C-alpha positions in Angstrom: 115.1 109.3 215.6 115.0 109.3 219.4 118.7 108.1 219.5 119.9 111.1 217.5 121.0 114.2 219.4 119.5 117.2 217.7 118.4 120.7 218.8 114.7 121.3 218.8 114.8 123.2 215.6 116.9 120.6 213.8 114.6 117.8 215.1 111.6 119.6 213.7 113.3 119.9 210.3 114.4 116.3 210.4 110.8 115.2 211.1 109.5 117.5 208.4 111.8 116.0 205.9 110.9 112.5 207.0 107.2 113.3 206.6 107.9 114.6 203.0 109.5 111.3 202.2 106.7 109.3 203.8 103.9 111.3 202.1 105.4 111.6 198.6 102.8 110.8 196.0 105.2 109.8 193.2 108.6 108.3 192.8 110.0 111.6 191.6 108.7 113.5 194.6 110.0 110.8 196.9 113.5 110.9 195.3 113.5 114.7 195.6 112.5 114.5 199.3 115.2 112.0 199.9 117.8 114.2 198.2 116.7 117.2 200.4 117.0 115.0 203.5 120.5 113.9 202.5 121.5 117.5 201.9 120.2 118.5 205.3 122.4 115.9 207.0 125.4 116.7 204.9 125.0 120.4 205.6 124.6 119.9 209.3 127.5 117.5 209.4 129.7 119.9 207.4 129.1 122.9 209.7 129.7 120.7 212.8 126.0 120.6 213.8 126.0 116.9 214.2 128.1 114.3 215.8 129.5 111.7 213.4 127.4 108.9 214.8 124.2 111.0 214.7 124.9 112.0 211.1 125.2 108.3 210.2 122.0 107.5 212.1 120.1 110.2 210.2 121.4 108.9 206.9 120.2 105.4 207.7 116.8 106.7 208.9 116.2 108.8 205.8 117.5 106.1 203.5 115.2 103.4 205.1 112.2 105.7 204.8 113.0 106.4 201.2 113.4 102.8 200.3 110.2 101.9 202.0 108.3 104.7 200.2 109.7 103.8 196.8 108.7 100.2 197.4 105.1 101.2 198.3 104.9 103.5 195.2 105.9 100.6 193.0 107.2 100.9 189.4 106.3 104.1 187.5 
């Protein structure tokens, strides 16, 4: 996430959301955390709080983390 330009407050929130994905204890919890992370990026992008490239980078970071977590949780 070091290549994404975020204010300190936004960076703390992004890391908090990433941690929620990484520490999810079920597939449902992981999917909910991923949805919250996607909503965070969409909201920040909508209000002009992110540059277009930074928004895309955050989507990729959150999506990769979610895929990895879902893979580690295995089938339900």
